[in-house]
C-alpha distance (Angstrom), angle and dihedral (degrees) to the residues before:
residue distance angle dihedral
M1 . . .
Q2 3.86 . .
I3 3.79 138.0 .
G4 3.78 110.3 -146.5
K5 3.78 136.1 177.1
N6 3.79 95.2 -51.8
G7 3.81 89.5 63.3
L8 3.72 127.6 -152.1
T9 3.80 105.4 -10.9
S10 3.82 129.9 173.9
G11 3.85 88.4 -104.6
V12 3.79 91.4 60.8
I13 3.80 91.7 49.5
E14 3.88 91.4 47.0
T15 3.81 91.6 48.5
L16 3.80 90.0 49.6
K17 3.80 90.0 50.1
A18 3.81 90.3 51.3
I19 3.86 91.4 49.1
F20 3.78 93.4 50.9
K21 3.84 89.4 57.3
N22 3.95 85.8 74.3
Q23 3.82 104.0 19.6
E24 3.78 137.1 50.0
N25 3.91 101.1 -160.8
V26 3.82 126.7 48.7
E27 3.74 130.0 177.6
L28 3.86 114.9 -147.7
R29 3.77 121.9 -163.7
I30 3.87 118.9 -154.0
L31 3.73 106.6 -153.6
K32 3.75 120.4 -138.7
S33 3.83 88.8 -122.8
Y34 3.74 87.3 71.0
S35 3.82 96.2 51.6
R36 3.80 142.9 -41.6
D37 3.84 91.3 -157.8
R38 3.86 110.0 107.2
E39 3.77 92.1 -154.9
L40 3.73 93.1 58.1
I41 3.85 90.1 46.8
D42 3.82 88.5 51.9
K43 3.89 92.4 51.5
T44 3.84 88.5 48.2
V45 3.80 91.8 51.0
E46 3.88 90.6 48.4
K47 3.88 90.0 49.6
L48 3.73 90.3 48.8
G49 3.78 92.0 50.2
S50 3.82 92.0 50.7
E51 3.80 91.3 50.3
L52 3.77 93.4 48.5
D53 3.77 95.3 43.7
K54 3.89 88.1 65.9
E55 3.80 86.8 68.1
G56 3.83 100.7 42.3
F57 3.76 143.1 -49.7
F58 3.76 118.0 -46.7
T59 3.77 139.7 170.2
L60 3.80 120.5 -151.9
K61 3.80 125.1 -163.7
R62 3.81 121.4 -173.9
I63 3.85 119.0 -156.9
G64 3.64 111.5 174.7
F65 3.86 110.3 -54.5
K66 3.82 92.4 -16.4
V67 3.87 127.4 87.5
F68 3.76 120.9 -162.6
I69 3.74 116.8 -157.2
K70 3.73 126.7 -165.5
K71 3.76 125.2 -171.2
W72 3.83 117.4 -151.1
R73 3.63 126.1 -154.8
R74 3.74 92.2 -135.7
K75 3.83 135.3 11.5
P76 3.94 108.5 -71.0
K77 3.75 115.8 -120.6
P78 3.87 116.0 -105.0
K79 3.78 115.7 -108.7
């Protein structure tokens, strides 16, 4: 899945929720047409995490312009 120049829209979030009904892991690509600014990408990933956490327990990891999202069955134990 990709985030393009329109950014993080409600359609992207709804599509991710539908994907997570059948899958546990999703790779999300942030296109450079959206932004090359890493701070803006970090804020977008934080916003995405807060939106998804309303539905369950997720962990997000950003590496460059990719975001890896994992859905947990239950809340992970703190380290």
